[in-house]
Biotite code that builds the C-alpha atoms (Angstrom):
import biotite.structure as struc

atoms = struc.array([
    struc.Atom([58.073, 22.620, -22.354], chain_id="A", res_id=1, res_name="MET", atom_name="CA", element="C"),
    struc.Atom([56.046, 21.748, -19.273], chain_id="A", res_id=2, res_name="LYS", atom_name="CA", element="C"),
    struc.Atom([53.739, 19.601, -21.392], chain_id="A", res_id=3, res_name="ARG", atom_name="CA", element="C"),
    struc.Atom([56.697, 17.639, -22.766], chain_id="A", res_id=4, res_name="MET", atom_name="CA", element="C"),
    struc.Atom([57.844, 16.888, -19.212], chain_id="A", res_id=5, res_name="GLY", atom_name="CA", element="C"),
    struc.Atom([54.406, 15.487, -18.365], chain_id="A", res_id=6, res_name="LYS", atom_name="CA", element="C"),
    struc.Atom([54.510, 13.182, -21.374], chain_id="A", res_id=7, res_name="LYS", atom_name="CA", element="C"),
    struc.Atom([57.941, 11.909, -20.417], chain_id="A", res_id=8, res_name="VAL", atom_name="CA", element="C"),
    struc.Atom([56.809, 11.354, -16.829], chain_id="A", res_id=9, res_name="GLU", atom_name="CA", element="C"),
    struc.Atom([53.717, 9.468, -17.990], chain_id="A", res_id=10, res_name="ARG", atom_name="CA", element="C"),
    struc.Atom([55.786, 7.234, -20.279], chain_id="A", res_id=11, res_name="LYS", atom_name="CA", element="C"),
    struc.Atom([58.215, 6.555, -17.429], chain_id="A", res_id=12, res_name="ARG", atom_name="CA", element="C"),
    struc.Atom([55.341, 5.444, -15.155], chain_id="A", res_id=13, res_name="ARG", atom_name="CA", element="C"),
    struc.Atom([53.872, 3.238, -17.891], chain_id="A", res_id=14, res_name="GLU", atom_name="CA", element="C"),
    struc.Atom([57.254, 1.607, -18.422], chain_id="A", res_id=15, res_name="LEU", atom_name="CA", element="C"),
    struc.Atom([57.618, 0.994, -14.699], chain_id="A", res_id=16, res_name="LYS", atom_name="CA", element="C"),
    struc.Atom([54.158, -0.634, -14.571], chain_id="A", res_id=17, res_name="ARG", atom_name="CA", element="C"),
    struc.Atom([54.913, -2.829, -17.565], chain_id="A", res_id=18, res_name="SER", atom_name="CA", element="C"),
    struc.Atom([58.188, -3.998, -15.980], chain_id="A", res_id=19, res_name="LYS", atom_name="CA", element="C"),
    struc.Atom([56.321, -5.015, -12.801], chain_id="A", res_id=20, res_name="LYS", atom_name="CA", element="C"),
    struc.Atom([53.758, -6.851, -14.889], chain_id="A", res_id=21, res_name="SER", atom_name="CA", element="C"),
    struc.Atom([56.507, -8.595, -16.847], chain_id="A", res_id=22, res_name="MET", atom_name="CA", element="C"),
    struc.Atom([58.206, -9.806, -13.647], chain_id="A", res_id=23, res_name="LYS", atom_name="CA", element="C"),
    struc.Atom([54.890, -11.128, -12.352], chain_id="A", res_id=24, res_name="LYS", atom_name="CA", element="C"),
    struc.Atom([54.257, -12.956, -15.641], chain_id="A", res_id=25, res_name="ASN", atom_name="CA", element="C"),
    struc.Atom([57.754, -14.458, -15.606], chain_id="A", res_id=26, res_name="GLU", atom_name="CA", element="C"),
    struc.Atom([57.221, -15.792, -12.079], chain_id="A", res_id=27, res_name="ALA", atom_name="CA", element="C"),
    struc.Atom([53.876, -17.322, -13.102], chain_id="A", res_id=28, res_name="GLU", atom_name="CA", element="C"),
    struc.Atom([55.503, -18.891, -16.174], chain_id="A", res_id=29, res_name="LEU", atom_name="CA", element="C"),
    struc.Atom([58.273, -20.436, -14.054], chain_id="A", res_id=30, res_name="ARG", atom_name="CA", element="C"),
    struc.Atom([55.698, -21.886, -11.665], chain_id="A", res_id=31, res_name="ARG", atom_name="CA", element="C"),
    struc.Atom([53.653, -23.366, -14.518], chain_id="A", res_id=32, res_name="ILE", atom_name="CA", element="C"),
    struc.Atom([56.805, -24.866, -16.062], chain_id="A", res_id=33, res_name="GLN", atom_name="CA", element="C"),
    struc.Atom([57.671, -26.518, -12.739], chain_id="A", res_id=34, res_name="GLU", atom_name="CA", element="C"),
    struc.Atom([54.184, -28.037, -12.534], chain_id="A", res_id=35, res_name="GLN", atom_name="CA", element="C"),
    struc.Atom([54.445, -29.181, -16.140], chain_id="A", res_id=36, res_name="PHE", atom_name="CA", element="C"),
    struc.Atom([57.766, -30.910, -15.402], chain_id="A", res_id=37, res_name="GLU", atom_name="CA", element="C"),
    struc.Atom([56.222, -32.750, -12.435], chain_id="A", res_id=38, res_name="LYS", atom_name="CA", element="C"),
    struc.Atom([53.398, -34.049, -14.610], chain_id="A", res_id=39, res_name="VAL", atom_name="CA", element="C"),
    struc.Atom([55.785, -34.930, -17.437], chain_id="A", res_id=40, res_name="ARG", atom_name="CA", element="C"),
    struc.Atom([57.882, -36.937, -14.958], chain_id="A", res_id=41, res_name="LYS", atom_name="CA", element="C"),
    struc.Atom([54.785, -38.815, -13.822], chain_id="A", res_id=42, res_name="ALA", atom_name="CA", element="C"),
    struc.Atom([53.878, -39.653, -17.426], chain_id="A", res_id=43, res_name="ILE", atom_name="CA", element="C"),
    struc.Atom([57.425, -40.902, -18.065], chain_id="A", res_id=44, res_name="ARG", atom_name="CA", element="C"),
    struc.Atom([57.046, -43.097, -15.001], chain_id="A", res_id=45, res_name="GLN", atom_name="CA", element="C"),
    struc.Atom([54.037, -44.795, -16.596], chain_id="A", res_id=46, res_name="VAL", atom_name="CA", element="C"),
    struc.Atom([56.035, -45.652, -19.708], chain_id="A", res_id=47, res_name="HIS", atom_name="CA", element="C"),
    struc.Atom([59.230, -46.697, -17.922], chain_id="A", res_id=48, res_name="GLN", atom_name="CA", element="C"),
    struc.Atom([57.853, -48.703, -15.017], chain_id="A", res_id=49, res_name="ASN", atom_name="CA", element="C"),
    struc.Atom([54.359, -49.428, -16.259], chain_id="A", res_id=50, res_name="ASN", atom_name="CA", element="C"),
    struc.Atom([53.464, -48.173, -12.801], chain_id="A", res_id=51, res_name="SER", atom_name="CA", element="C"),
    struc.Atom([50.119, -46.685, -13.631], chain_id="A", res_id=52, res_name="PHE", atom_name="CA", element="C"),
    struc.Atom([48.919, -46.451, -10.028], chain_id="A", res_id=53, res_name="THR", atom_name="CA", element="C"),
    struc.Atom([52.039, -44.510, -8.962], chain_id="A", res_id=54, res_name="ASP", atom_name="CA", element="C"),
    struc.Atom([51.535, -42.007, -11.772], chain_id="A", res_id=55, res_name="ALA", atom_name="CA", element="C"),
    struc.Atom([47.834, -41.781, -10.958], chain_id="A", res_id=56, res_name="PHE", atom_name="CA", element="C"),
    struc.Atom([48.591, -40.962, -7.317], chain_id="A", res_id=57, res_name="VAL", atom_name="CA", element="C"),
    struc.Atom([51.321, -38.485, -8.282], chain_id="A", res_id=58, res_name="GLU", atom_name="CA", element="C"),
    struc.Atom([49.149, -36.552, -10.727], chain_id="A", res_id=59, res_name="ILE", atom_name="CA", element="C"),
    struc.Atom([46.228, -36.513, -8.282], chain_id="A", res_id=60, res_name="ASN", atom_name="CA", element="C"),
    struc.Atom([48.594, -35.052, -5.702], chain_id="A", res_id=61, res_name="LEU", atom_name="CA", element="C"),
    struc.Atom([49.538, -32.264, -8.127], chain_id="A", res_id=62, res_name="HIS", atom_name="CA", element="C"),
    struc.Atom([45.842, -31.606, -8.825], chain_id="A", res_id=63, res_name="ILE", atom_name="CA", element="C"),
    struc.Atom([45.193, -31.314, -5.092], chain_id="A", res_id=64, res_name="PHE", atom_name="CA", element="C"),
    struc.Atom([48.191, -28.984, -4.625], chain_id="A", res_id=65, res_name="GLU", atom_name="CA", element="C"),
    struc.Atom([47.064, -26.758, -7.496], chain_id="A", res_id=66, res_name="ALA", atom_name="CA", element="C"),
    struc.Atom([43.478, -26.565, -6.205], chain_id="A", res_id=67, res_name="GLU", atom_name="CA", element="C"),
    struc.Atom([44.670, -25.849, -2.674], chain_id="A", res_id=68, res_name="HIS", atom_name="CA", element="C"),
    struc.Atom([46.868, -23.017, -3.984], chain_id="A", res_id=69, res_name="ALA", atom_name="CA", element="C"),
    struc.Atom([43.834, -21.598, -5.794], chain_id="A", res_id=70, res_name="GLY", atom_name="CA", element="C"),
    struc.Atom([45.260, -22.261, -9.248], chain_id="A", res_id=71, res_name="ASN", atom_name="CA", element="C"),
    struc.Atom([42.227, -23.845, -10.881], chain_id="A", res_id=72, res_name="PHE", atom_name="CA", element="C"),
    struc.Atom([43.663, -23.536, -14.395], chain_id="A", res_id=73, res_name="LEU", atom_name="CA", element="C"),
    struc.Atom([46.615, -25.725, -13.399], chain_id="A", res_id=74, res_name="ALA", atom_name="CA", element="C"),
    struc.Atom([44.251, -28.164, -11.677], chain_id="A", res_id=75, res_name="ALA", atom_name="CA", element="C"),
    struc.Atom([42.208, -28.445, -14.872], chain_id="A", res_id=76, res_name="ARG", atom_name="CA", element="C"),
    struc.Atom([45.373, -29.020, -16.905], chain_id="A", res_id=77, res_name="GLN", atom_name="CA", element="C"),
    struc.Atom([46.485, -31.758, -14.504], chain_id="A", res_id=78, res_name="HIS", atom_name="CA", element="C"),
    struc.Atom([43.052, -33.387, -14.746], chain_id="A", res_id=79, res_name="ALA", atom_name="CA", element="C"),
    struc.Atom([43.353, -33.316, -18.546], chain_id="A", res_id=80, res_name="ASP", atom_name="CA", element="C"),
    struc.Atom([46.782, -34.923, -18.228], chain_id="A", res_id=81, res_name="THR", atom_name="CA", element="C"),
    struc.Atom([45.352, -37.603, -15.959], chain_id="A", res_id=82, res_name="LEU", atom_name="CA", element="C"),
    struc.Atom([42.750, -38.480, -18.592], chain_id="A", res_id=83, res_name="ARG", atom_name="CA", element="C"),
    struc.Atom([45.536, -38.609, -21.164], chain_id="A", res_id=84, res_name="LEU", atom_name="CA", element="C"),
    struc.Atom([47.527, -40.999, -18.945], chain_id="A", res_id=85, res_name="VAL", atom_name="CA", element="C"),
    struc.Atom([44.471, -43.255, -18.684], chain_id="A", res_id=86, res_name="PHE", atom_name="CA", element="C"),
    struc.Atom([44.152, -43.357, -22.474], chain_id="A", res_id=87, res_name="ILE", atom_name="CA", element="C"),
    struc.Atom([47.853, -44.001, -23.026], chain_id="A", res_id=88, res_name="ILE", atom_name="CA", element="C"),
    struc.Atom([47.969, -46.714, -20.375], chain_id="A", res_id=89, res_name="SER", atom_name="CA", element="C"),
    struc.Atom([44.987, -48.454, -21.912], chain_id="A", res_id=90, res_name="PHE", atom_name="CA", element="C"),
    struc.Atom([46.576, -48.329, -25.351], chain_id="A", res_id=91, res_name="LEU", atom_name="CA", element="C"),
    struc.Atom([49.842, -49.688, -23.945], chain_id="A", res_id=92, res_name="ASN", atom_name="CA", element="C"),
    struc.Atom([48.018, -52.564, -22.251], chain_id="A", res_id=93, res_name="MET", atom_name="CA", element="C"),
    struc.Atom([46.757, -53.682, -25.633], chain_id="A", res_id=94, res_name="VAL", atom_name="CA", element="C"),
    struc.Atom([50.398, -54.269, -26.516], chain_id="A", res_id=95, res_name="GLY", atom_name="CA", element="C"),
    struc.Atom([50.257, -53.741, -30.249], chain_id="A", res_id=96, res_name="SER", atom_name="CA", element="C"),
    struc.Atom([53.343, -51.919, -31.495], chain_id="A", res_id=97, res_name="GLU", atom_name="CA", element="C"),
    struc.Atom([51.226, -49.799, -33.811], chain_id="A", res_id=98, res_name="LEU", atom_name="CA", element="C"),
    struc.Atom([48.897, -48.762, -31.017], chain_id="A", res_id=99, res_name="ILE", atom_name="CA", element="C"),
    struc.Atom([51.840, -48.157, -28.681], chain_id="A", res_id=100, res_name="ARG", atom_name="CA", element="C"),
    struc.Atom([53.466, -45.820, -31.195], chain_id="A", res_id=101, res_name="SER", atom_name="CA", element="C"),
    struc.Atom([50.093, -44.125, -31.677], chain_id="A", res_id=102, res_name="LEU", atom_name="CA", element="C"),
    struc.Atom([49.885, -43.529, -27.919], chain_id="A", res_id=103, res_name="SER", atom_name="CA", element="C"),
    struc.Atom([53.317, -41.880, -27.950], chain_id="A", res_id=104, res_name="TYR", atom_name="CA", element="C"),
    struc.Atom([52.163, -39.738, -30.858], chain_id="A", res_id=105, res_name="PHE", atom_name="CA", element="C"),
    struc.Atom([49.050, -38.691, -28.891], chain_id="A", res_id=106, res_name="ILE", atom_name="CA", element="C"),
    struc.Atom([51.256, -37.861, -25.916], chain_id="A", res_id=107, res_name="LEU", atom_name="CA", element="C"),
    struc.Atom([53.549, -35.769, -28.091], chain_id="A", res_id=108, res_name="LEU", atom_name="CA", element="C"),
    struc.Atom([50.639, -33.827, -29.584], chain_id="A", res_id=109, res_name="ILE", atom_name="CA", element="C"),
    struc.Atom([49.113, -33.074, -26.185], chain_id="A", res_id=110, res_name="ASN", atom_name="CA", element="C"),
    struc.Atom([52.354, -31.915, -24.590], chain_id="A", res_id=111, res_name="LEU", atom_name="CA", element="C"),
])
């Protein structure tokens, strides 16, 4: 009987630990989603306003914020997004409808 109580107690502690871990993961996921939305907004700005320099500055700001917060994974993702914006902007400057639709397709794949 005593042994059964120990098992139950151990399972209860494991469950408590997993709940804490789950809350921590949910908070991290929310933070990553917020960063993703900021970058997505900057990419939309490139397509709507053809304001490449504004988007460049905005994404660089997010990279700096992520590095300053110690989140190097997010900084790397923002840097990848910045390279993607360069590619898409170059393709849009060419002006061909086929290439423009290809750039949107590339954007869709990478998001």
